[in-house]
C-alpha positions as CSV (number, residue, x, y, z in Angstrom):
1,M,135.7,72.5,85.4
2,S,138.0,75.3,84.9
3,N,138.3,78.5,87.1
4,A,137.0,80.4,83.7
5,D,133.8,78.5,83.9
6,L,133.1,79.0,87.2
7,F,133.4,82.8,86.5
8,T,130.8,82.5,83.8
9,D,128.4,80.6,86.0
10,S,128.6,83.0,89.0
11,S,125.7,85.4,89.7
12,N,127.8,87.6,91.6
13,F,131.0,87.7,89.3
14,A,127.7,88.7,86.3
15,L,126.6,91.1,89.2
16,E,130.0,93.1,89.3
17,R,130.5,93.4,85.7
18,L,127.1,94.4,85.2
19,R,127.7,97.2,87.7
20,T,131.0,98.0,86.0
21,L,129.4,98.7,82.7
22,L,126.3,100.5,84.4
23,D,128.5,102.8,86.2
24,D,130.9,103.3,83.1
25,S,127.9,104.2,80.9
26,S,126.9,107.7,79.5
27,P,124.5,109.8,81.0
28,E,124.0,110.9,77.5
29,G,123.8,108.0,75.6
30,D,121.7,105.0,74.6
31,R,119.4,104.3,77.6
32,R,118.6,100.4,76.3
33,L,121.0,97.9,76.9
34,P,121.8,95.4,74.5
35,P,119.8,92.1,74.0
36,E,120.7,89.4,76.4
37,R,122.6,87.1,74.5
38,V,124.9,90.2,72.8
39,L,125.5,91.3,76.5
40,A,126.4,88.1,78.2
41,A,128.7,87.8,75.3
42,Q,130.0,91.1,75.6
43,I,131.1,90.8,79.1
44,G,131.9,87.1,79.4
45,I,129.0,85.8,81.4
46,G,126.7,83.1,81.2
47,R,122.6,83.9,80.2
48,R,121.3,82.1,83.3
49,A,124.2,84.2,85.8
50,L,123.1,87.5,83.6
51,R,119.6,87.0,84.1
52,R,119.9,86.7,87.8
53,A,122.1,90.1,88.0
54,L,119.8,91.9,86.0
55,E,116.7,90.9,88.6
56,V,118.8,92.3,91.4
57,L,119.7,95.6,89.2
58,E,116.2,96.1,88.8
59,A,115.0,95.4,92.4
60,E,117.7,98.0,92.9
61,G,116.3,100.6,90.7
62,R,119.3,101.0,88.5
63,I,117.5,99.2,85.7
64,W,113.8,98.7,84.3
65,R,112.7,95.6,81.7
66,H,109.7,96.2,79.2
67,Q,108.2,93.1,77.8
68,G,108.5,92.8,74.1
69,K,111.2,96.1,74.3
70,G,114.1,95.5,76.2
71,T,116.0,96.4,79.3
72,F,116.7,99.7,79.9
73,L,118.9,102.3,82.3
74,G,117.5,104.0,85.2
75,P,114.2,103.4,87.2
76,R,111.7,102.5,86.0
77,P,109.6,105.9,84.7
78,T,106.5,107.1,86.8
79,H,104.4,107.8,83.7
80,T,104.1,106.2,80.5
81,P,102.0,108.0,77.8
82,T,98.4,106.5,77.7
83,N,96.8,105.3,74.3
84,L,93.1,105.7,75.1
85,E,92.3,103.7,71.9
86,E,93.7,100.5,73.7
87,L,92.6,101.5,77.3
88,A,89.2,101.5,75.9
89,K,89.2,98.2,74.6
90,R,90.4,96.9,78.1
91,T,87.9,98.5,79.7
92,H,83.9,98.5,80.0
93,P,81.2,100.9,80.7
94,L,80.5,99.8,84.6
95,E,84.4,100.6,85.3
96,V,84.3,103.9,83.6
97,M,81.3,104.3,86.3
98,D,83.5,103.3,89.3
99,V,85.9,106.2,88.1
100,R,83.1,108.8,87.7
101,L,81.7,108.5,91.1
102,E,85.2,108.2,92.7
103,I,85.8,111.8,91.3
104,E,82.4,113.5,89.6
105,P,80.9,114.1,93.1
106,A,84.5,115.8,94.4
107,L,84.3,118.0,91.3
108,A,80.7,119.1,92.4
109,R,81.9,119.8,95.8
110,L,84.8,121.8,94.6
111,A,82.2,123.9,92.1
112,A,80.1,124.7,95.2
113,M,82.8,126.5,96.6
114,R,84.7,128.1,93.6
115,A,82.2,128.6,90.5
116,T,81.8,131.6,89.5
117,N,78.0,133.5,88.9
118,G,79.0,133.0,85.3
119,D,79.8,129.3,85.8
120,I,76.2,128.8,87.3
121,E,74.6,131.0,84.3
122,R,76.4,128.6,81.7
123,L,75.2,125.3,83.6
124,L,71.9,126.1,84.0
125,R,71.4,127.1,80.0
126,L,73.3,123.8,79.5
127,A,70.6,121.9,81.9
128,E,67.9,123.4,79.7
129,K,69.6,122.1,76.4
130,T,70.1,118.9,78.0
131,A,66.1,119.0,78.8
132,S,64.7,119.9,75.9
133,S,67.4,117.3,73.5
134,S,64.8,115.3,71.9
135,D,67.3,112.7,70.1
136,A,69.9,110.7,71.5
137,D,73.0,112.7,69.8
138,G,71.8,115.8,71.3
139,R,71.5,114.3,74.7
140,E,74.7,112.8,74.3
141,L,76.4,116.5,73.6
142,W,74.9,118.4,76.0
143,D,74.9,115.9,79.2
144,S,78.9,115.5,78.4
145,A,78.9,119.5,78.3
146,L,77.6,120.0,81.6
147,H,79.5,117.7,83.4
148,R,82.2,119.1,81.6
149,T,81.2,122.4,83.0
150,I,81.1,121.3,86.7
151,A,84.8,119.7,86.0
152,E,85.6,123.3,84.8
153,A,84.1,125.3,87.7
154,A,85.7,123.0,90.1
155,G,89.0,124.7,89.3
156,N,91.5,121.6,89.7
157,S,93.6,121.1,86.4
158,L,94.6,117.7,87.2
159,L,91.1,116.0,87.9
160,L,89.4,118.2,85.0
161,A,92.5,116.2,82.8
162,I,91.4,112.6,84.3
163,F,87.7,113.8,83.7
164,D,88.3,114.8,80.2
165,M,90.5,111.4,79.7
166,V,87.2,109.5,80.8
167,D,85.0,111.3,78.9
168,R,87.0,110.6,75.4
169,I,87.0,106.8,76.7
170,R,83.2,107.3,76.9
171,Q,82.9,108.3,73.5
172,D,82.7,104.7,72.0
173,T,79.8,104.5,69.7
174,T,78.8,101.3,71.4
175,W,79.0,102.4,74.7
176,Q,76.8,105.4,73.5
177,I,74.1,103.0,72.2
178,L,74.1,101.3,75.7
179,R,73.7,104.3,77.3
180,E,70.7,105.5,75.0
181,R,69.1,101.9,76.1
182,A,69.4,102.8,79.5
183,R,67.9,106.0,78.9
184,S,63.8,105.2,79.7
185,S,61.3,107.8,79.3
186,E,60.8,108.1,83.2
187,R,65.0,107.4,83.6
188,Q,65.6,110.3,81.5
189,K,63.0,112.7,83.6
190,R,64.9,111.7,87.1
191,Y,68.2,112.9,84.8
192,I,67.2,116.1,84.4
193,E,65.5,116.9,87.9
194,Q,68.8,115.2,89.3
195,H,70.6,117.9,86.9
196,R,69.0,120.8,88.4
197,R,69.7,119.6,92.3
198,V,73.3,119.5,91.5
199,I,73.4,122.8,90.1
200,A,70.8,124.6,93.0
201,A,73.2,123.0,95.1
202,I,76.5,124.6,93.4
203,A,74.7,127.8,93.1
204,Q,74.1,127.8,96.9
205,R,77.4,126.6,97.9
206,E,76.3,124.1,99.5
207,A,79.6,121.7,98.8
208,H,78.2,118.6,100.6
209,A,74.6,118.9,98.5
210,A,76.2,119.3,95.8
211,E,78.5,116.1,96.3
212,Q,75.4,114.0,97.2
213,A,73.4,115.3,94.8
214,M,75.9,114.3,91.9
215,R,76.4,110.8,93.7
216,E,72.7,109.8,93.4
217,H,72.7,111.0,89.9
218,L,75.6,108.9,88.8
219,E,74.4,105.8,90.8
220,L,71.1,106.0,89.1
221,V,72.8,106.0,85.7
222,R,75.2,102.8,87.1
223,D,71.8,101.0,88.1
224,G,70.6,102.1,84.5
225,L,73.8,100.5,82.8
226,L,74.2,97.3,84.8
227,K,70.0,97.0,84.1
228,V,70.6,96.9,80.0
229,M,74.0,95.0,80.3
230,T,72.2,92.1,82.1
231,T,69.2,91.8,79.9
232,P,69.8,90.1,76.2
233,L,70.1,92.4,73.6
234,P,68.1,92.3,70.5
235,D,69.3,90.5,67.5
236,R,70.0,93.6,65.3
237,I,73.1,94.6,67.7
238,D,73.9,92.0,69.6
239,G,77.6,91.2,70.0
240,Q,77.9,95.4,69.5
241,I,77.8,95.9,73.0
242,P,79.7,94.7,76.4
243,T,77.5,92.5,78.5
244,L,77.9,91.0,81.9
245,P,76.2,87.6,82.9
246,A,72.6,88.1,84.9
247,T,74.3,86.6,88.4
248,A,73.9,88.0,91.7
249,K,77.5,88.0,92.3
250,N,78.3,90.1,89.1
251,K,75.5,92.6,90.6
252,D,77.5,92.2,94.1
253,K,80.4,93.0,92.7
254,I,79.0,95.7,90.2
255,R,77.0,97.5,93.0
256,H,80.2,97.7,95.7
257,G,82.7,98.0,93.3
258,T,85.7,95.7,91.6
């Protein structure tokens, strides 16, 4: 084997050549590196040595790789745009309830500390609209508006943005059908009463009580979803709504989070 071959197969040599290439690259230039085949030929190293050197540079934060898209200069971005449609396909209603149980009690607590008199008046009106709705579309509309007004009253723009993202995922039609199946007449009455308890705690500036009332409400909603998701579906909508096997393991997993 010639000295040239030894250099070509040397990962240290490949790393040195890549460091030089990165140091000489313009910050304003193309941030994507050429494909491995082209890059290996460009700097005169083997593909195996190149891959090892790229792994080192990635560990150092000098490059980052995105499967199917290529290798890019600089550290991996801390934020990538979220495709809500794609995210909605990967998740399911019980994961959404996990998130709601994490953020909405906190939003209710903050609302109790920050809500204006105008906020409270709007909450009372929305609660009555929710209670008087006689059809599924109306219940969805006013319930969502009520919860969002609580989120707005909390006065935290970042939490509100997270709430809005989760709420948009909830608008999937099959998920709405699922929630309606979970709303028995008796359960709907309990939802209405729980809404009033949350609002009363916010109006009285009782932060802990507002947080606890919201948590109890969402736990009841989650339990209703769990019940219908572990019950066989009627033939007319079978296959449209995500279900989980009604096993003790799944029930325990959902009850305590994933």
